C-alpha positions as CSV (number, residue, x, y, z in Angstrom):
1,M,136.1,120.0,-3.7
2,A,135.5,123.3,-2.0
3,L,134.5,121.5,1.1
4,D,137.9,119.8,1.3
5,A,139.6,123.2,1.0
6,V,137.6,124.5,4.0
7,E,138.5,121.5,6.1
8,V,142.2,121.9,5.2
9,L,142.1,125.6,6.1
10,K,140.8,124.6,9.6
11,I,144.1,122.8,10.4
12,K,146.3,124.9,12.6
13,P,150.1,124.8,11.9
14,S,152.4,123.7,14.7
15,N,154.1,126.4,16.8
16,R,157.4,124.5,16.6
17,L,157.7,125.1,12.8
18,E,158.9,121.6,12.1
19,N,158.9,120.2,8.6
20,D,156.2,117.7,7.6
21,V,157.2,114.1,7.1
22,L,155.6,111.3,5.2
23,A,154.7,108.3,7.5
24,W,153.1,105.0,6.8
25,A,150.3,104.5,9.4
26,F,150.5,100.7,9.3
27,E,154.1,100.4,10.6
28,R,155.4,101.5,14.0
29,N,158.4,103.2,12.6
30,G,156.3,104.9,9.8
31,T,158.3,103.4,7.0
32,Y,156.3,101.9,4.1
33,S,157.1,98.3,3.3
34,V,155.6,95.7,0.9
35,R,155.5,93.3,3.9
36,S,153.2,95.7,5.8
37,V,150.9,96.1,2.8
38,Y,150.8,92.3,2.3
39,R,149.9,91.8,6.0
40,L,147.2,94.4,5.8
41,L,145.7,92.8,2.6
42,K,145.8,89.3,4.1
43,E,144.0,90.5,7.2
44,D,141.3,92.1,5.0
45,Q,141.1,88.9,2.9
46,M,140.8,86.7,5.9
47,A,138.0,88.8,7.4
48,A,136.1,88.8,4.2
49,A,136.5,85.1,3.7
50,M,135.4,84.3,7.2
51,A,132.4,86.5,6.9
52,A,131.5,84.7,3.7
53,T,131.8,81.2,5.3
54,G,130.1,82.1,8.5
55,E,133.1,81.4,10.7
56,T,133.8,83.7,13.5
57,M,136.9,85.9,13.9
58,A,137.1,87.2,17.4
59,S,140.7,88.2,17.6
60,G,139.7,91.7,18.7
61,D,137.1,90.4,21.2
62,E,139.1,90.8,24.5
63,R,136.0,89.8,26.6
64,A,135.8,86.4,24.8
65,W,139.5,85.8,25.4
66,S,139.2,86.8,29.0
67,A,136.2,84.5,29.4
68,V,138.1,81.6,28.0
69,W,140.9,82.0,30.5
70,K,138.4,82.2,33.4
71,L,136.9,78.8,32.6
72,N,137.8,75.9,34.8
73,V,139.4,73.7,32.0
74,P,142.9,72.3,31.4
75,P,145.4,74.7,29.8
76,K,145.4,72.8,26.5
77,V,141.7,73.4,26.2
78,H,142.2,77.1,26.6
79,V,144.7,77.0,23.7
80,F,142.2,74.8,21.7
81,W,139.4,77.3,22.1
82,W,141.8,80.2,21.3
83,R,142.4,78.4,18.0
84,V,138.6,78.0,17.5
85,L,138.2,81.7,18.2
86,H,140.8,82.5,15.6
87,N,139.5,80.0,13.0
88,S,142.9,78.3,12.9
89,L,141.7,74.6,13.1
90,P,142.1,72.6,9.9
91,S,138.4,72.0,9.2
92,K,137.8,71.0,5.6
93,V,136.1,74.3,4.8
94,E,139.2,76.1,6.0
95,L,141.5,73.8,4.2
96,K,139.5,74.3,1.0
97,R,139.5,78.0,1.5
98,R,143.3,77.9,1.8
99,H,143.6,75.7,-1.3
100,V,145.0,72.8,0.6
101,A,142.0,70.4,0.1
102,M,139.8,70.1,-3.0
103,E,136.6,69.2,-1.2
104,S,135.0,70.4,2.0
105,F,132.5,67.6,2.7
106,C,132.3,65.8,6.0
107,E,133.7,62.3,5.9
108,M,131.4,61.1,8.7
109,C,128.0,62.2,7.3
110,G,128.6,63.5,3.8
111,N,127.5,67.1,4.6
112,P,128.9,69.4,1.9
113,D,130.6,71.8,4.4
114,E,132.7,70.4,7.3
115,S,133.2,73.6,9.4
116,V,134.2,73.5,13.0
117,Y,130.5,74.3,13.9
118,H,129.4,71.3,11.9
119,V,132.0,69.0,13.5
120,V,131.3,70.1,17.1
121,L,127.5,70.5,17.0
122,L,125.7,69.5,13.8
123,C,127.3,66.2,12.6
124,P,125.2,63.1,13.6
125,V,128.2,61.7,15.4
126,A,128.5,64.9,17.4
127,R,124.8,64.9,18.1
128,R,125.0,61.4,19.5
129,F,127.9,62.4,21.7
130,W,126.0,65.5,23.1
131,D,123.0,63.3,23.7
132,E,125.2,61.0,25.9
133,V,126.7,64.0,27.6
134,K,123.2,65.2,28.4
135,K,122.2,61.8,29.8
136,L,125.3,61.5,32.0
137,T,125.8,65.1,33.2
138,G,122.5,66.9,32.6
139,V,124.4,69.5,30.6
140,R,122.2,70.7,27.7
141,I,123.8,72.5,24.7
142,P,121.9,75.8,24.1
143,D,120.7,76.8,20.7
144,L,123.7,78.6,19.2
145,H,123.8,80.7,16.1
146,P,126.3,79.4,13.4
147,R,128.0,82.8,13.0
148,T,128.5,83.7,16.7
149,W,128.5,80.3,18.4
150,V,132.2,80.4,19.4
151,T,131.7,83.5,21.5
152,D,128.1,82.8,22.5
153,V,129.3,79.8,24.4
154,L,131.3,82.2,26.6
155,H,128.4,84.5,27.5
156,A,126.9,83.5,30.9
157,D,123.4,84.5,29.8
158,I,123.5,82.0,26.9
159,C,125.5,79.3,28.4
160,P,126.4,78.9,32.2
161,A,130.1,78.6,32.9
162,S,129.9,74.9,33.9
163,S,128.0,74.1,30.7
164,A,130.5,76.2,28.7
165,A,133.4,74.3,30.2
166,T,131.8,71.0,29.4
167,L,131.0,72.1,25.8
168,I,134.5,73.4,25.2
169,C,136.1,70.2,26.7
170,G,133.7,68.1,24.7
171,A,134.5,69.9,21.5
């Protein structure tokens, strides 16, 4: 407690002699609202849930977003990958998390968790697709980590830009 008092005493008062005001840090106008608290709690809940399911949330990763827009792909593919980056595609895992679906298993192979990662890379149907892509184009899908695969695809040292474009379009 004494340590807090020392820190408070270090604060220098303003020369303008203005009165202090209460301000809510999570609103631009400084006014507290239930709406802003709800939004703050939902963001925390979303981040915790995504960390628990292994999905990636890269909304703050400006480099990833910039890399998406630099790829030579159609505009709708840019939007699609933006949705993947923000975990806003209706995979069964996501629908179950949002209490929309009761189960999260893959209809194609029976895997208990149908995440976007599973649908794009792990499902036997996806694996057959990527084997055909490799035969036709020579593009090989690199080994990608389940938690970071969405942004790993965009790093040139992991996946060259031409391969990344093929992978994102194929997804």
